[in-house]
C-alpha positions in Angstrom: -32.4 19.9 0.7 -32.9 16.2 1.2 -33.1 16.5 4.8 -36.4 18.8 4.3 -38.1 16.0 2.2 -39.9 12.6 3.4 -38.4 9.2 2.6 -41.1 8.7 0.1 -40.2 11.9 -1.9 -36.4 11.1 -2.0 -37.0 7.4 -3.4 -39.1 8.8 -5.9 -36.9 11.5 -6.8 -34.2 8.8 -7.3 -36.7 6.1 -8.8 -35.4 3.5 -6.6 -37.2 0.6 -4.4 -35.5 0.4 -1.3 -36.3 -3.4 -0.9 -34.4 -4.1 -4.5 -32.1 -1.2 -4.9 -30.5 -0.3 -8.2 -29.9 -2.6 -11.1 -26.3 -3.3 -12.0 -27.1 -1.6 -15.4 -28.7 1.4 -13.9 -25.7 1.8 -11.7 -23.0 1.7 -14.1 -25.3 4.2 -16.2 -25.2 6.4 -13.0 -21.6 6.1 -12.7 -20.7 7.4 -16.0 -23.2 10.2 -15.6 -22.0 11.2 -11.9 -18.6 10.1 -11.8 -16.6 7.8 -9.5 -17.8 8.5 -5.6 -14.2 10.3 -4.7 -12.8 13.4 -3.4 -10.5 15.1 -6.1 -7.4 14.8 -4.8 -4.2 17.3 -5.1 -3.6 18.0 -8.9 -0.8 15.4 -9.8 2.5 17.3 -10.9 3.1 17.5 -14.7 6.4 16.1 -16.0 7.7 19.2 -16.3 7.0 20.3 -12.9 8.7 17.4 -12.0 11.5 18.0 -13.8 11.9 21.5 -12.8 11.6 20.2 -9.4 14.6 17.8 -9.8 16.6 21.1 -10.8 15.5 23.0 -7.6 18.7 21.9 -5.6 21.7 23.8 -4.6 24.1 21.4 -5.9 22.4 21.8 -9.4 22.7 25.7 -9.1 26.5 25.3 -8.4 26.7 22.9 -11.5 24.8 25.5 -13.6 27.5 28.1 -12.1 30.2 25.6 -13.4 28.6 25.7 -16.6 28.7 29.3 -17.0 32.4 29.4 -16.2 33.5 26.6 -18.4 31.7 28.5 -21.4 33.3 31.8 -20.1 36.6 29.8 -20.6 35.9 28.6 -23.9 35.8 24.9 -22.9 32.4 24.5 -25.0 32.5 20.7 -24.8 32.9 20.4 -21.0 30.0 22.8 -20.5 27.7 20.4 -22.9 28.8 17.3 -21.1 27.9 18.9 -17.6 24.5 20.1 -19.1 23.8 16.6 -20.2 24.7 15.3 -16.8 22.5 17.6 -15.2 19.4 16.7 -17.6 20.1 13.1 -17.4 20.0 13.2 -13.5 16.8 15.1 -13.7 15.1 12.7 -16.2 16.1 9.5 -13.9 14.6 11.5 -10.7 11.6 12.1 -12.7 11.3 8.4 -14.0 11.8 7.5 -10.2 9.2 9.8 -8.8 6.7 8.7 -11.4 7.2 5.0 -10.8 6.8 5.8 -6.9 3.7 7.7 -7.6 2.0 5.1 -9.8 2.8 2.3 -7.0 1.5 4.5 -4.2 -1.7 5.3 -6.4 -2.3 1.6 -7.0 -2.0 0.9 -3.3 -4.4 3.6 -2.4 -6.8 2.1 -4.9 -6.4 -1.4 -3.1 -6.7 -0.1 0.1 -9.9 1.9 -0.6 -12.8 1.5 1.8 -15.8 -0.8 1.0 -19.6 -0.1 1.2 -22.5 -2.5 1.5 -25.3 -1.8 -1.2 -28.3 -3.4 -2.0 -28.6 -4.1 -5.6 -31.3 -6.1 -7.6 -32.4 -7.2 -4.2 -29.1 -8.6 -3.0 -26.9 -7.1 -0.2 -23.3 -7.0 -1.7 -19.8 -5.2 -0.8 -18.5 -3.1 -3.5 -15.8 -0.4 -3.5 -16.8 2.8 -2.4 -15.7 4.8 -5.5 -18.4 2.8 -7.2 -21.3 4.0 -4.9 -23.6 6.2 -7.0 -26.6 8.4 -6.3 -29.8 6.3 -5.7 -27.8 3.4 -4.5 -29.2 1.9 -1.3 -26.7 1.3 1.5 -26.8 -0.8 4.6 -25.0 0.9 7.6 -23.8 -1.5 10.3 -21.4 -0.9 13.2 -17.9 0.1 12.6 -18.1 1.1 9.0 -17.6 4.2 7.4 -20.4 5.9 5.6 -19.4 6.0 1.7 -21.6 8.7 0.6 -24.1 11.6 1.9 -27.5 9.6 2.8 -31.1 10.4 3.3 -31.5 7.7 5.7 -34.7 5.6 5.2 -34.3 3.2 8.1 -32.7 3.6 11.5 -32.5 1.2 14.4 -30.7 2.7 17.4 -28.2 4.3 14.9 -25.6 6.5 16.1 -23.0 8.0 14.0 -19.8 9.8 15.0 -19.7 13.2 12.8 -16.8 14.9 14.6 -14.8 15.4 11.3 -17.7 17.6 9.9 -19.4 18.9 12.9 -16.7 19.0 15.8 -19.0 17.2 18.1 -17.0 14.3 19.9 -20.1 12.8 20.8 -21.8 10.4 18.3 -25.2 11.8 16.9 -28.6 9.8 17.2 -30.1 9.3 13.8 -34.0 9.1 13.1 -35.1 8.2 9.6 -38.8 9.3 10.1 -37.5 12.9 10.8 -38.1 15.9 8.6 -36.4 19.0 9.2 -38.3 22.0 7.9 -35.7 24.6 8.2 -33.4 24.6 5.1 -30.7 26.4 7.3 -30.9 23.6 9.7 -27.0 23.1 10.6 -25.1 19.6 9.9 -25.3 18.3 13.4 -28.9 18.8 13.9 -29.9 17.0 10.4 -31.0 13.6 12.3 -32.2 12.1 9.1 -29.1 12.5 7.1 -25.7 10.8 7.5 -22.4 12.2 5.5 -19.6 10.5 3.8 -16.3 9.8 5.8 -18.6 9.8 9.2 -18.5 6.5 11.2 -21.1 4.3 12.3 -20.7 3.7 16.1 -23.7 2.0 17.2 -26.8 0.6 15.7 -27.7 -0.3 11.9 -29.6 1.6 9.3 -30.3 1.7 5.6 -29.7 5.1 3.7 -30.3 6.5 0.1 -27.4 7.9 -1.4 -27.9 11.4 -2.1 -24.6 13.0 -3.0 -21.4 11.4 -4.2 -17.5 12.7 -4.5 -17.5 16.1 -4.8 -21.1 16.6 -4.3 -20.8 15.6 -0.5 -20.3 17.7 2.6 -16.9 16.6 3.0 -16.3 17.3 -1.0 -17.0 20.9 -0.2 -13.9 21.1 2.0 -11.7 18.4 0.1 -9.1 21.2 -0.2 -8.6 21.3 3.6 -8.4 17.6 3.6 -5.6 17.4 1.3 -2.2 16.5 3.2 1.1 15.7 2.0 2.8 12.4 2.5 5.3 12.4 5.6 8.8 11.1 5.2 9.6 7.7 6.7 12.1 7.5 9.5 14.5 5.8 7.2 14.2 8.5 4.7 14.7 11.3 7.5 17.8 9.3 8.7 19.0 9.1 5.2 18.5 12.7 4.6 20.5 13.5 7.7 23.3 11.2 6.7 23.3 13.0 3.3 23.4 16.4 4.9 26.5 15.1 7.2 28.2 13.7 4.0 27.7 17.0 2.0 29.3 19.0 4.9 32.0 16.8 4.9 32.3 16.8 0.9 32.4 20.5 0.9 34.8 20.8 3.8 37.2 18.4 1.4 36.5 20.7 -1.8 37.5 23.6 0.3 40.5 21.7 1.3 41.5 20.7 -2.2 40.9 24.1 -3.5 43.0 25.7 -0.9 45.9 23.2 -1.6 45.7 24.0 -5.3 46.2 27.7 -4.4 49.3 27.0 -2.5 50.6 24.4 -5.2 50.0 27.0 -7.9 47.5 25.2 -10.0 45.1 26.4 -12.5 42.2 27.8 -10.1 39.4 28.1 -12.6 40.3 24.1 -13.5 40.6 23.3 -9.9 37.2 25.3 -9.1 35.5 23.2 -11.7 37.0 19.8 -10.4 36.2 20.8 -6.7 32.5 21.4 -7.6 32.3 18.2 -9.5 34.0 16.4 -6.8 31.2 17.6 -4.5 28.6 16.4 -6.6 30.1 13.2 -7.0 30.9 12.5 -3.5 27.4 13.4 -2.2 24.7 10.7 -2.9 22.0 13.2 -3.6 20.1 10.2 -5.3 19.9 8.4 -1.9 16.3 9.7 -1.1 15.0 9.0 -4.6 16.5 5.4 -4.5 15.1 4.8 -1.1 11.6 6.2 -2.3 11.7 3.7 -5.3 12.7 0.7 -3.7 10.2 1.4 -0.8 7.4 1.8 -3.5 8.4 -1.4 -5.4 8.9 -3.4 -2.5 5.4 -2.5 -1.2 3.6 -2.9 -4.0 5.1 -6.5 -4.4 3.9 -7.2 -0.8 0.6 -5.8 -2.0 0.5 -8.6 -4.8 1.0 -11.1 -1.7 -2.3 -9.7 0.0 -0.4 -7.4 2.3 -1.1 -3.7 1.9 1.2 -1.4 3.8 -0.6 1.7 5.1 2.4 3.6 6.4 5.7 3.2 4.9 7.4 3.1 8.4 5.6 -0.2 9.0 8.4 -1.7 6.5 11.2 -0.6 8.7 9.5 -1.9 11.9 8.7 -5.2 10.1 12.0 -6.4 10.3 12.1 -5.9 14.3 8.8 -8.1 14.8 9.5 -10.6 17.3 5.9 -11.3 18.7 2.8 -11.9 16.4 -0.3 -11.5 18.2 -2.9 -13.1 16.1 -6.9 -13.5 16.5 -7.8 -17.1 16.0 -11.1 -16.8 13.8 -10.2 -16.4 10.1 -6.7 -15.5 10.4 -5.6 -18.7 12.1 -8.4 -20.7 10.6 -10.2 -20.8 7.4 -13.1 -18.4 8.5 -15.8 -20.8 7.3 -17.7 -21.4 10.3 -20.0 -24.6 9.8 -22.5 -25.8 12.7 -21.4 -29.3 13.6 -23.9 -29.9 16.6 -26.6 -28.3 18.4 -27.9 -29.1 22.0 -31.5 -28.7 23.5 -33.1 -30.4 26.4 -34.3 -33.1 24.0 -30.6 -33.9 23.3 -27.5 -33.3 21.2 -28.0 -33.3 17.6 -25.0 -33.9 14.7 -25.5 -32.1 11.5 -25.6 -34.6 8.6 -25.6 -32.2 5.6 -25.8 -35.3 3.4 -28.8 -36.9 5.1 -30.6 -34.3 7.3 -33.6 -35.5 9.1 -36.5 -33.1 9.8 -35.7 -31.0 13.0 -37.9 -31.1 16.0 -40.0 -28.2 16.9 -37.5 -27.1 19.2 -34.4 -27.5 16.9 -36.8 -25.6 14.3 -37.4 -22.4 16.9 -33.3 -22.6 17.6 -32.5 -21.9 14.0 -35.3 -19.6 13.6 -34.2 -17.5 16.5 -30.6 -17.5 15.1 -31.6 -16.5 11.6 -33.7 -13.6 13.0 -30.9 -12.5 15.4 -28.6 -11.9 12.5 -27.0 -9.0 10.6 -25.8 -11.4 8.2 -26.6 -12.1 4.5 -25.9 -15.3 2.5 -27.0 -15.8 -0.9 -26.1 -18.7 -3.4 -22.8 -19.6 -1.5 -21.9 -15.8 -0.9 -22.1 -14.1 2.6 -21.5 -10.8 4.1 -21.1 -10.2 7.8 -19.5 -12.3 10.6 -18.6 -15.7 9.7 -20.2 -17.3 12.8 -23.8 -15.3 11.8 -23.4 -16.7 8.1 -23.0 -20.3 9.5 -26.2 -19.8 11.4 -27.8 -19.1 8.2 -26.4 -21.9 6.7 -27.7 -24.1 9.5 -31.3 -22.7 8.6 -30.7 -23.8 5.1 -29.8 -27.1 6.2 -32.8 -27.5 8.5 -34.9 -26.8 5.8 -36.3 -23.3 6.6 -37.2 -20.7 4.0 -35.3 -17.7 5.1 -36.9 -15.3 2.7 -40.4 -16.1 3.9 -39.4 -16.1 7.5 -38.0 -12.5 6.8 -41.2 -11.6 5.0 -43.7 -12.6 7.9 -41.0 -11.2 10.9 -40.0 -7.7 10.7 -37.1 -6.4 12.7 -38.4 -3.3 15.1 -35.8 -3.2 17.8 -32.4 -4.0 18.4 -29.8 -4.5 21.3 -26.4 -4.5 19.7 -23.7 -6.7 20.3 -21.1 -5.3 22.4 -18.0 -7.1 24.0 -19.1 -6.9 27.7 -22.2 -8.3 27.7 -21.1 -10.8 24.7 -25.0 -10.9 23.6 -27.0 -9.2 20.9 -30.7 -8.9 20.8 -33.4 -8.3 18.4 -36.9 -7.5 18.6 -39.2 -8.8 15.8 -42.8 -8.0 15.1 -44.5 -11.3 13.5 -48.1 -11.9 12.6 -49.9 -10.1 15.3 -47.1 -10.7 18.3 -43.6 -9.5 19.2 -40.8 -11.6 20.2 -37.2 -10.9 21.5 -34.4 -13.3 20.2 -31.2 -13.1 22.1 -27.8 -15.0 21.0 -24.2 -15.2 22.4 -22.2 -16.7 25.0 -23.8 -19.5 26.8 -22.5 -18.7 30.0 -23.9 -15.3 30.3 -27.4 -16.3 29.0 -27.1 -18.8 31.8 -26.8 -15.9 34.3 -29.9 -13.9 33.0 -32.3 -16.6 31.6 -35.0 -17.5 34.2 -36.8 -20.4 31.9 -35.8 -22.9 29.5 -37.9 -24.9 26.8 -38.3 -28.2 27.9 -40.9 -30.5 26.0 -42.0 -27.3 24.0 -43.1 -25.6 27.1 -41.2 -22.9 28.9 -40.4 -24.1 32.5 -38.3 -22.5 35.2 -34.4 -22.7 34.7 -32.9 -25.0 37.6 -29.4 -25.9 38.6 -30.0 -29.2 36.9 -30.6 -27.6 33.6 -27.7 -25.3 33.9 -25.4 -28.4 34.8 -26.8 -30.1 31.5 -26.1 -27.0 29.4 -22.6 -26.6 31.0 -21.6 -30.1 30.3 -22.9 -30.0 26.6 -20.8 -26.7 26.1 -17.8 -28.6 27.5 -18.1 -31.4 25.5 -18.3 -29.3 22.6 -15.2 -27.1 23.5 -13.3 -30.3 24.1 -13.6 -30.8 20.5 -12.4 -27.5 19.5 -16.2 -26.3 18.7 -17.2 -22.9 19.5 -20.4 -22.7 21.4 -23.2 -20.0 21.1 -26.6 -19.9 22.9 -30.0 -18.6 22.2 -32.9 -17.6 24.0 -36.1 -15.7 23.4 -39.3 -14.3 24.9 -42.7 -13.2 23.6 -43.6 -9.6 24.6 -46.7 -7.7 24.2 -45.2 -4.4 22.7 -42.1 -2.9 21.6 -39.7 -2.8 24.5 -36.4 -0.9 24.9 -33.2 -2.4 24.4 -32.3 -2.4 28.2 -35.6 -4.4 28.8 -34.9 -7.1 26.3 -32.5 -9.3 28.0 -34.8 -10.0 31.0 -36.8 -13.1 32.0 -35.5 -15.0 28.9 -36.3 -18.5 27.9 -33.2 -20.6 27.0 -33.7 -22.6 23.8 -30.2 -24.6 23.5 -26.8 -23.7 22.1 -24.9 -24.6 18.7 -21.4 -25.9 18.3 -19.4 -24.8 15.3 -15.9 -25.0 14.2 -13.6 -23.1 12.0 -10.7 -25.6 10.9 -7.2 -24.3 11.0 -5.8 -22.9 7.9 -3.6 -25.6 6.3 -0.7 -23.3 5.7 -0.6 -21.6 9.2 1.3 -24.4 10.9 4.3 -24.0 8.3 4.2 -20.3 8.9 4.4 -20.5 12.7 7.2 -22.9 12.2 9.0 -20.7 9.9 8.5 -17.6 12.3 9.6 -19.6 15.2 12.9 -20.2 13.2 13.2 -16.4 12.6 13.2 -15.9 16.2 9.4 -14.5 16.3 6.9 -16.1 18.9 3.4 -16.5 17.8 0.6 -15.6 20.4 -3.3 -16.3 20.0 -5.5 -13.8 21.5 -9.1 -14.5 21.2 -12.6 -14.2 22.6 -12.9 -18.1 22.4 -13.1 -20.4 25.2 -9.8 -21.8 26.8 -10.2 -24.9 25.8 -11.3 -24.4 22.4 -8.5 -21.6 21.7 -5.7 -24.1 23.3 -7.1 -27.0 21.0 -6.4 -25.0 17.8 -3.2 -23.4 19.1 -1.8 -27.0 20.1 -2.5 -28.2 16.6 -0.8 -25.4 14.8 2.4 -25.7 17.1 1.7 -22.5 18.9 1.0 -23.7 22.4 2.5 -27.0 23.9 0.8 -27.4 27.0 -2.5 -25.9 28.5 -0.2 -24.0 31.2 0.8 -21.6 28.4 -3.1 -20.5 28.1 -4.7 -17.7 30.3 -8.2 -16.5 30.4 -9.3 -12.9 30.5 -10.8 -13.6 34.2 -7.4 -15.0 35.2 -5.8 -12.2 33.8 -7.9 -9.5 35.6 -6.6 -11.7 39.1 -3.1 -10.8 38.2 -1.3 -7.9 39.4 0.6 -5.6 37.0 3.6 -6.8 38.4 2.8 -10.4 37.9 1.5 -10.1 34.5 4.7 -8.2 33.4 6.8 -11.2 34.7 4.9 -13.7 33.2 3.4 -12.4 29.9 6.3 -13.9 28.0 5.3 -17.7 29.0 2.0 -17.6 27.6 1.1 -18.4 24.3 -2.8 -18.2 24.2 -4.8 -15.5 25.6 -8.6 -16.6 25.7 -12.2 -15.3 26.4 -10.3 -11.6 26.3 -11.9 -8.2 25.8 -10.6 -5.5 23.9 -9.4 -4.1 27.2 -7.5 -7.1 27.8 -5.8 -6.9 24.4 -4.5 -3.4 24.9 -3.0 -4.5 28.5 -1.4 -7.9 27.0 0.3 -5.7 24.0 1.5 -3.1 26.6 3.1 -5.8 28.9 4.7 -7.5 25.9 6.1 -4.3 24.7 7.3 -3.5 28.5 9.7 -6.5 27.9 11.4 -4.8 24.9 9.6 -6.7 22.5 8.5 -5.5 19.1 4.7 -6.7 18.6 2.6 -7.3 15.8 -1.0 -7.2 16.6 -3.9 -8.4 14.5 -7.5 -7.1 14.9 -11.1 -6.3 12.8 -13.4 -5.0 14.9 -14.3 -1.3 16.4 -12.9 -2.3 19.7 -9.8 -3.4 18.4 -8.7 -0.2 17.1 -7.0 0.9 20.5 -5.0 -2.4 20.4 -4.0 -1.7 16.9 -2.7 1.6 17.8 -0.9 0.5 21.0 1.1 -2.3 18.9 4.2 -1.5 17.3 2.7 -2.9 13.8 -1.3 -2.9 13.7 -2.5 -5.5 11.3 -6.1 -5.2 10.1 -8.4 -7.9 8.3 -9.2 -6.7 4.9 -12.1 -9.1 4.3 -13.9 -9.0 7.9 -12.2 -6.0 9.4 -14.5 -2.7 10.1 -13.0 0.6 8.4 -12.2 1.6 11.9 -9.8 -1.4 12.5 -8.3 -0.8 9.0 -7.9 3.0 9.9 -5.9 2.1 13.1 -3.8 -0.3 11.2 -0.4 -0.1 9.9 -0.9 -3.0 7.5 -4.2 -4.7 6.1 -4.3 -8.5 4.9 -6.6 -8.8 2.0 -7.0 -12.6 2.8 -7.2 -12.4 6.7 -4.5 -15.2 6.6 -1.8 -15.4 9.4 0.7 -16.8 6.8 0.5 -13.5 5.1 1.7 -11.5 8.0 4.9 -13.9 8.1 5.2 -13.4 4.7 4.9 -9.7 4.9 7.8 -9.9 7.7 9.9 -11.7 5.5 9.4 -9.3 2.7 9.7 -6.2 4.9 13.4 -7.6 6.1 14.3 -8.0 2.3 13.0 -4.6 1.5 15.3 -3.1 4.3 18.2 -5.1 3.3 17.9 -4.1 -0.1 17.9 -0.3 0.9 20.9 -1.1 3.0 22.8 -2.4 0.3 21.9 0.5 -2.2 23.3 2.9 0.5 26.4 1.3 1.3 26.8 0.7 -2.4 26.5 4.7 -3.0 28.4 5.6 -0.1 31.4 3.2 -1.0 31.7 4.2 -4.3 31.6 7.9 -3.6 34.3 7.2 -0.9 36.3 5.9 -3.4 36.1 8.9 -5.7 37.2 11.3 -2.8 40.0 9.0 -1.6 41.1 8.9 -5.3 40.9 12.6 -5.7 42.1 13.9 -2.3 45.4 11.6 -2.0 46.7 12.2 -5.5 46.1 16.1 -5.1 47.5 16.2 -1.7 50.9 14.2 -2.7 51.2 16.9 -5.5 50.0 14.7 -8.6 48.0 15.8 -11.5 44.3 15.3 -10.9 43.3 11.6 -11.9 40.0 12.5 -12.8 38.6 15.9 -14.6 35.2 17.1 -13.8 33.5 15.7 -16.9 34.8 12.2 -15.8 33.4 12.5 -12.3 29.9 13.7 -13.3 29.7 10.7 -15.7 30.6 8.2 -12.9 28.4 9.7 -10.6 25.9 9.3 -13.2 26.8 5.9 -13.8 26.9 4.5 -10.5 24.3 6.8 -8.4 21.5 5.4 -10.7 21.0 2.2 -12.4 23.2 -0.4 -10.4 22.0 1.2 -7.0 18.3 1.0 -8.2 18.9 -2.7 -9.4 20.7 -3.4 -5.9 17.6 -2.2 -4.4 15.4 -4.5 -6.5 17.4 -7.8 -5.3 15.3 -10.9 -5.0 14.6 -12.0 -1.3 17.3 -13.9 0.5 15.5 -17.0 1.2 17.4 -17.5 4.4 16.3 -14.1 5.6 13.8 -15.9 7.9 16.5 -17.8 9.8 17.9 -14.5 11.0 16.9 -13.1 14.6 14.8 -9.9 14.2 16.6 -6.8 13.9 17.0 -4.5 16.9 14.9 -1.2 16.0 17.6 1.0 17.8 20.3 -0.8 15.4 22.5 1.6 13.6 22.2 1.7 9.8 25.7 0.6 9.9 25.6 -2.1 12.3 26.7 -5.6 11.5 30.0 -4.5 9.8 28.3 -2.5 7.2 30.0 0.8 8.1 33.3 -1.2 8.2 32.7 -2.7 4.8 31.6 0.8 3.3 35.1 2.4 4.5 37.4 -0.5 3.5 35.6 -1.0 0.2 35.8 2.9 -0.6 39.6 3.2 0.4 40.3 0.2 -1.8 38.5 1.3 -4.6 40.4 4.5 -4.3 43.6 3.0 -3.7 43.2 0.7 -6.8 42.0 4.0 -9.1 45.3 5.6 -7.9 47.1 2.7 -8.8 45.8 2.3 -12.2 46.7 6.1 -12.5 50.1 5.6 -11.7 50.2 2.6 -14.1 49.2 4.7 -17.2 52.1 7.0 -16.5 54.4 3.8 -15.9 53.6 2.0 -19.3 54.9 5.2 -21.2 57.8 5.5 -19.1 56.9 8.1 -16.9 56.0 8.8 -13.2 53.4 11.0 -11.7 55.8 12.9 -9.9 57.7 13.8 -13.0 57.2 17.3 -14.7 57.0 18.0 -18.2 55.0 14.8 -19.1 53.4 14.7 -22.5 49.7 15.4 -22.7 49.3 11.8 -24.3 50.8 10.2 -21.0 48.4 12.2 -18.7 45.5 11.3 -21.2 46.3 7.8 -20.9 46.7 7.8 -17.0 43.4 9.4 -16.7 41.8 6.7 -19.0 43.0 4.0 -16.8 42.1 5.6 -13.7 38.5 6.5 -15.4 37.8 2.9 -16.7 39.5 1.3 -13.5 37.3 3.3 -11.0 33.9 2.6 -13.1 35.0 -1.5 -13.2 35.6 -1.4 -9.4 32.4 0.1 -8.8 30.3 -2.0 -11.1 31.7 -5.3 -10.2 31.7 -4.4 -6.5 27.8 -4.0 -6.6 27.5 -8.1 -7.1 29.7 -8.4 -4.0 27.1 -6.5 -1.9 24.2 -8.7 -2.8 24.9 -10.5 0.6 27.1 -9.8 3.7 28.1 -13.4 4.0 26.8 -15.5 1.0 29.1 -15.9 -2.2 27.9 -14.7 -5.2 27.4 -18.2 -6.6 25.5 -19.0 -3.5 23.4 -16.1 -4.5 23.2 -16.7 -7.8 24.8 -14.4 -10.5 21.9 -14.3 -12.8 19.1 -14.2 -10.1 19.0 -10.4 -10.3 19.0 -9.6 -13.9 18.3 -6.0 -13.3 21.7 -5.7 -11.7 23.2 -7.8 -14.5 21.7 -5.4 -17.0 23.0 -2.5 -15.0 26.6 -3.6 -15.1 26.4 -4.8 -18.8 24.8 -1.4 -20.0 27.8 0.4 -17.8 30.4 -1.4 -19.3 28.9 -0.8 -22.7 28.8 2.8 -22.3 32.5 2.6 -21.1 33.3 0.9 -24.0 31.5 3.5 -26.5 33.0 6.3 -24.6 36.6 5.1 -25.5 35.9 4.1 -28.9 33.9 7.0 -30.5 36.4 10.0 -31.4 33.9 12.5 -30.3 33.4 11.0 -27.0 37.2 10.5 -26.4 37.8 14.1 -27.2 35.0 15.3 -25.0 36.0 13.4 -21.9 39.6 13.6 -22.7 40.5 9.8 -22.7 42.0 7.4 -25.1 41.6 3.7 -26.1 43.9 1.6 -24.0 46.4 -0.9 -25.1 46.3 -4.5 -24.6 47.9 -4.3 -21.5 45.9 -1.2 -20.4 42.8 -3.3 -20.9 44.2 -6.2 -18.9 45.2 -3.9 -16.0 41.7 -2.4 -16.1 39.8 -5.6 -16.0 42.2 -7.3 -13.5 42.1 -3.9 -11.0 38.2 -3.7 -11.5 38.0 -7.3 -10.2 40.1 -6.8 -7.0 37.2 -5.3 -4.9 34.7 -8.0 -5.6 37.5 -11.0 -5.2 38.5 -9.3 -1.7 35.2 -9.1 -0.5 34.6 -12.8 -1.6 37.7 -13.9 0.2 36.5 -11.9 3.3 32.9 -13.7 3.3 34.7 -17.0 2.7 36.6 -16.5 6.2 33.3 -15.4 7.6 31.7 -18.6 6.6 34.5 -20.5 8.0 34.4 -18.9 11.2 30.4 -19.6 11.7 31.3 -23.3 11.0 33.8 -23.5 13.6 
């Protein structure tokens, strides 16, 4: 019971020095001993279980009944073929599920939370799964706790533990407390912190005493297991599948009824009706959508965009407003201090030839270092980029940060919040205490009472304030971000609310985070795609506009507005003018929510970026919440739909482009399946209604279903992205799945394929001197006619897949060989068809024969007709566009 033991006992038990942490070698040894720090998820289904699951479908049960009937009728070859088709369908389904599962697992691994640990004396960020018992974890606001901890240092630390205790109010933590009762409830263990809980305030350091299933949350891991919900797209397609199924069953009942009236063989017609039902229902729809989504999302992760919620892929294609933070997203996130100002004057930092700082300059840098939570060692830093820049400033001015921290211990803190825009620390030096406060210079000017002048603290006058305001404006005009710093000596430890009173102002620094080189191109690309880029930042209006103007986001200063100006607008005024603004500066998290809501009220589909705890509400409010993967807190990531692993605005635009292509690919696959299935239904229904023999038998229908419902459809779903997709306007989220002529093309294509199949069936009779209306037709003639129909239908469907790659571009513009998966699927289909008609056994099994030369010519020409007609239609569309 670690909560009943002192800090010293716990550290001794795990043989770790809290100042150094574990060595990498020891951490690896403990990782082997204790295992990875993760909860055991729901056991993965075995391949056999997945296979059985594929067979658990009412259509499959009907097919099994058909197998029994054919066996009873003595049609053993038919029974075997139906069984083979069932097994092959199930195998393909298993392969698709395994691929989708592997892709999702890979994404979960990429998106796993991080932990700050101290190892070998250095604070570093690692995957939370690599945390081991004995690790020293550094806790900061906004991070989820990665393991069960015995706290060893706490400063105003508060942790939200509602997931475990049910208490909605955050719990205050005190490392020095020792619980005497071993039955102390979780909520009362003030010296402990637990895995999956959230730091909401303050900071702390903890010793990992339990990882993985040995944590408190691990004990209830089974309760936490939840299944993956279906996306709206999958739900829509399921409903579509059910509707088609009802129609197909109705058609099959009609066929069976007509067969009875026409006096046909009822057993044969039952088998045919069942097969047609199976062939006309796109039961592979959901599986194909799942695999296309998983492959597409995995590809997006390789381009630094991790999709946390699959519905986001659909929504991405509709985004027409990108609201982005400036720092790190539009800029390089490499803040560097360019200048600093004190009443001694303005100093430009020359890193090549830096002169020794004055006493005031030295104090300014010292104050910035001691009022920081960042770390920086050998070019690698953790924490806020602004704070890292201040540590680098100390290095530039020759300050030994290790010695400084050794002689100045932090004993109190007033954490930063977005209302005050300030952060304060109380530091114990050698026989003295000092408060250091840094933050927005305008806020510091309001609360400071003195200023450092000629190394003496003098009363702060209006003239002093004017000097600081003018220095701030000079820096802001050059797009420099300003940050002020102050201090005050105190006699003893003071509470947080007393820290920011009667401060002595030291000076301010000006730093810049240059724009990312690739962002300007991405903003222009987004503009072409009908997407407006908007900057929402806490920076000054002039600084924000300078960067926005350089990137092409804003043209004039009139397009920029501050949070203060925003508050002066009524809701009606904001709603009517919100679309005119491109820069929102000096805004609070509450303003962000207000802005997003106003944009959405205009009918916009809004993407919003964020990285802090306070950004969670706006991320939730936006249609697509985008969290920063590098600087983002766990709370921001948890509230987001997408995580950027490189914190780059250009990645958002790339993700929108990929999202549009993924949706378009799914649409292609679905239209292809529906077109093919409709072609089969048209061919069967029309011929039977006019009194002809069935152009296809049950085994042939099942084979065609297997051929077109699997590889070609999946290959279409893996089509490479259309390079011109970002020249189109965003898709209306309410748009029908069959909008843009897709539904009409599916119906026309299905009817055309069905008509060509019927013609091929007629031609099979005709070349032997008979008509389908004739009685007493030789069996060889009927077999030849069915062979023609069978080969033509498959050829039409396979070639037609090429036409569906673009709704307007020709196959030559798209590039015939740019989708090798589809070429491979078509080639495999054609080879299998050739083998089927060449091998005596399969000829007998499928009741087909080798066509003569004229027959082959007819199959090739008829098979190309749907592709050629579609290409002609697209040519007309392109001609109309030019007019």
